[in-house]
C-alpha positions in Angstrom: -20.1 58.8 3.0 -17.9 59.3 0.0 -19.4 59.9 -3.4 -17.9 56.6 -4.6 -19.6 54.7 -1.7 -22.9 56.4 -2.5 -22.6 55.3 -6.1 -21.8 51.7 -5.0 -24.7 51.7 -2.6 -27.1 52.9 -5.3 -26.0 50.1 -7.6 -24.9 52.5 -10.3 -22.3 51.3 -12.7 -19.0 53.0 -11.7 -16.3 54.5 -13.9 -13.0 55.4 -12.3 -9.7 56.4 -14.0 -6.1 56.4 -13.0 -3.8 59.3 -12.9 0.0 59.1 -12.2 1.2 62.4 -10.5 3.8 64.3 -12.5 7.5 64.4 -11.7 7.0 68.0 -10.7 6.6 70.3 -7.8 4.0 72.3 -9.6 0.3 71.9 -8.7 -0.6 73.3 -12.1 1.1 70.3 -13.8 -1.1 67.9 -11.9 -4.3 70.0 -12.5 -3.7 70.2 -16.2 -3.4 66.4 -16.4 -6.6 65.9 -14.3 -8.7 68.4 -16.3 -9.5 65.9 -19.0 -11.1 63.6 -16.5 -13.1 66.3 -14.6 -16.8 65.6 -14.6 -16.4 62.4 -16.7 -15.6 59.8 -14.1 -16.8 59.0 -10.6 -13.3 59.1 -9.0 -9.7 59.3 -10.0 -7.0 57.0 -8.5 -3.8 58.7 -7.7 -0.9 56.3 -7.9 1.8 56.0 -5.2 5.2 55.8 -6.8 4.0 53.9 -9.8 6.5 51.5 -11.4 8.7 52.1 -8.3 9.6 55.6 -9.5 9.5 58.9 -7.7 6.5 61.2 -8.5 4.7 63.9 -6.6 3.4 62.6 -3.3 0.1 60.7 -3.7 -1.3 62.3 -0.6 -0.5 65.8 -1.9 -1.8 65.0 -5.4 -5.1 63.5 -4.0 -5.6 66.7 -1.9 -5.0 68.9 -5.0 -7.6 66.8 -6.9 -10.1 67.2 -4.0 -9.6 71.0 -4.2 -10.3 70.8 -7.9 -13.6 69.1 -7.2 -12.5 65.7 -8.3 -13.1 62.8 -5.9 -9.7 61.0 -5.4 -8.9 57.4 -4.5 -5.6 57.5 -2.7 -3.3 54.6 -3.6 -1.1 53.6 -0.7 1.6 51.0 -1.1 3.6 49.2 1.5 6.9 49.5 -0.3 8.3 52.8 0.9 7.1 53.3 4.5 7.1 51.4 7.7 4.0 50.9 9.7 4.4 54.1 11.7 4.6 56.3 8.6 1.7 54.5 7.0 -0.5 55.0 10.0 0.5 58.7 10.1 -0.3 59.1 6.4 -3.7 57.5 6.9 -4.5 60.0 9.6 -3.2 62.9 7.6 -5.1 61.9 4.4 -8.3 61.7 6.4 -7.6 65.1 8.0 -7.3 66.6 4.5 -10.7 65.2 3.5 -9.5 62.1 1.5 -12.0 59.3 2.0 -11.1 56.5 -0.4 -7.9 54.5 0.0 -6.7 51.7 -2.3 -4.1 49.6 -0.4 -1.5 47.6 -2.4 1.8 46.0 -1.9 3.6 48.0 -4.5 6.3 47.2 -7.1 9.7 46.2 -6.0 12.3 49.0 -6.4 14.3 46.7 -8.6 11.7 47.4 -11.3 12.2 51.1 -11.2 14.8 53.7 -12.2 16.6 53.6 -8.8 17.0 49.9 -8.3 19.4 50.4 -5.3 16.6 51.9 -3.2 15.8 49.9 -0.1 12.3 48.4 0.0 10.5 48.5 3.3 7.5 46.1 3.2 7.1 46.4 6.9 3.4 45.4 6.4 1.7 43.4 3.7 -1.4 44.9 2.0 -3.8 42.8 4.1 -2.1 43.9 7.3 -2.4 47.5 6.3 -6.1 47.0 5.4 -6.7 45.5 8.9 -4.8 48.4 10.5 -6.8 51.0 8.6 -10.1 49.2 9.5 -9.2 49.1 13.2 -8.2 52.8 13.1 -11.6 53.6 11.6 -13.9 51.2 13.4 -12.2 51.0 16.8 -10.5 54.4 16.9 -7.3 52.7 17.9 -3.7 52.3 16.7 -2.2 48.8 16.7 -0.1 49.9 19.7 -3.3 50.4 21.7 -3.2 54.2 21.7 -6.5 55.9 21.2 -7.2 58.1 18.2 -8.7 61.4 19.3 -10.8 61.7 16.0 -10.8 58.4 14.1 -10.6 58.5 10.3 -13.6 57.5 8.2 -12.0 55.7 5.2 -13.4 53.6 2.4 -10.8 50.8 2.1 -10.0 49.1 -1.3 -7.8 46.3 -2.4 -6.5 44.8 -5.7 -7.2 41.5 -7.4 -6.4 39.8 -10.7 -9.4 38.3 -12.7 -8.8 34.6 -13.2 -10.7 32.1 -15.2 -12.5 29.8 -12.7 -13.1 27.3 -15.5 -9.4 26.9 -15.9 -9.1 25.9 -12.2 -6.7 28.7 -11.4 -9.0 31.0 -9.4 -9.7 30.5 -5.7 -11.4 33.2 -3.6 -9.2 32.7 -0.5 -7.0 35.8 -1.0 -10.0 38.0 -2.0 -12.1 36.8 0.9 -9.1 37.6 3.3 -9.0 41.1 2.0 -12.7 41.5 2.6 -12.3 40.2 6.1 -9.4 42.7 6.6 -11.7 45.6 5.7 -11.8 46.0 1.9 -15.1 47.5 0.7 -14.2 47.7 -3.0 -11.8 45.8 -5.3 -10.1 47.2 -8.4 -8.5 44.6 -10.7 -5.5 44.4 -13.0 -6.1 44.8 -16.8 -8.5 42.2 -18.2 -9.6 42.6 -21.8 -11.2 39.2 -22.1 -14.9 39.4 -21.8 -15.3 35.6 -21.4 -13.0 35.5 -18.4 -14.7 38.5 -16.8 -18.1 36.9 -17.2 -16.9 33.6 -15.6 -14.9 35.5 -12.9 -18.0 37.7 -12.0 -20.2 34.6 -11.9 -17.8 33.1 -9.4 -17.9 36.3 -7.3 -21.6 36.0 -7.2 -21.6 32.3 -6.3 -19.2 32.9 -3.4 -21.1 35.9 -2.1 -18.3 38.3 -2.8 -20.2 40.6 -5.1 -22.7 41.2 -2.4 -20.1 42.2 0.1 -18.0 44.6 -2.0 -17.9 46.4 -5.3 -15.6 44.8 -7.9 -14.3 47.2 -10.6 -12.6 45.7 -13.6 -9.4 47.2 -15.0 -9.3 48.1 -18.7 -8.3 51.0 -20.8 -7.6 52.4 -24.3 -4.6 50.6 -25.9 -2.4 52.7 -28.1 -1.3 50.0 -30.5 -0.7 46.2 -30.9 2.9 46.8 -29.8 1.7 48.4 -26.6 -0.7 45.5 -26.0 2.1 43.0 -26.4 4.3 45.0 -24.0 1.5 45.2 -21.4 0.8 41.5 -21.6 4.5 40.6 -21.2 5.5 43.2 -18.6 2.5 44.1 -16.5 1.8 41.3 -14.1 -1.7 39.9 -14.2 -2.6 41.6 -17.6 -4.9 39.6 -19.8 -5.2 40.6 -23.5 -6.4 37.8 -25.9 -4.6 37.2 -29.2 -7.7 38.1 -31.4 -7.7 41.6 -29.8 -4.1 42.2 -30.7 -4.7 40.9 -34.2 -7.6 43.3 -34.5 -5.3 46.2 -33.5 -2.7 45.1 -36.0 -5.3 45.0 -38.8 -6.6 48.5 -38.1 -5.7 51.5 -40.2 -5.6 53.6 -37.0 -4.5 51.4 -34.1 -5.0 54.1 -31.5 -8.6 54.7 -32.6 -9.2 51.0 -32.7 -7.8 50.6 -29.1 -10.2 53.3 -27.9 -13.1 51.5 -29.7 -12.2 48.2 -28.1 -12.2 49.9 -24.7 -15.6 51.4 -25.3 -17.0 48.1 -26.4 -15.7 46.5 -23.2 -17.1 49.2 -21.0 -20.5 48.6 -22.5 -20.2 44.8 -22.2 -19.0 44.9 -18.6 -21.8 47.2 -17.6 -24.2 44.4 -18.4 -22.5 41.7 -16.4 -23.9 40.7 -13.0 -21.2 40.9 -10.3 -19.3 43.7 -12.0 -19.8 47.1 -10.3 -17.8 49.2 -12.7 -14.6 49.7 -14.7 -11.3 51.3 -13.8 -9.7 52.9 -16.8 -5.9 53.1 -17.0 -4.0 54.7 -19.8 -0.6 55.9 -18.5 0.6 56.9 -22.0 -2.7 58.4 -23.3 -5.1 59.7 -20.7 -6.7 61.9 -23.3 -8.3 58.8 -24.8 -10.3 57.9 -21.7 -13.1 60.5 -22.2 -13.5 59.4 -25.8 -13.8 55.7 -24.8 -16.4 56.6 -22.2 -18.4 58.6 -24.7 -18.2 56.0 -27.4 -19.3 53.3 -24.9 -22.7 54.8 -24.5 -22.4 54.2 -20.7 -22.9 57.3 -18.7 -21.7 57.8 -15.1 -23.5 60.2 -12.9 
């Protein structure tokens, strides 16, 4: 059982963080980035070609984190590999000791810095979740070939918190991911406590919170300008106007962004149906430990 699964099973509020591997062939460059998170979070997500750009392999980066004593969550997207390569990477990751896998569709290459790259999308995320589940539970590849030593993976998926009161949220997609094998869900950025409360209540009402751990995405925001950019360019991001106005009015916008993140960590820790928070700060990972400390919420 992974440490992350043990934490979920114990009902402890989870704090995870996200790390984008460097554009580097040096293991030291990755380790130096990860050091600030060591001992402060329950697990660290390693992105897979974030923003449709090349970085150090997510499997390699997750393995390096594991050797550093940091529990990784391997992100695996469907964008760059066909089903044969994806199955091979799942086997390889498990052989290297990686236990947590977050499966996502991935950004289209047109959004990246090599827009002429050919997307694969041989499988959709739910198809890959189902493949991974069968490999683990049945010890079998989709072709029917037996796996000599099946992997033991904790499968995760992504979701976007929606406001049920606005009539926009239906659990069909989320329930389908659970049926495909997802045991935890990490969401896109949501800085609106009211929406999270109503979303979490709907998770409880539909029995979803009992079946999987739902972790809400937030993070320290560097400035009001950054907040506006996130809201306009990162799909599924929710940042209310009063929060942006609060950042604008602050003498130190970065410190205020960290304070807002800390307040939301504390608030979300008290909401039934929310299992934890996933902290993302691609331009300022050093602010994550400060936000955790200021929140008063301790993992571990």
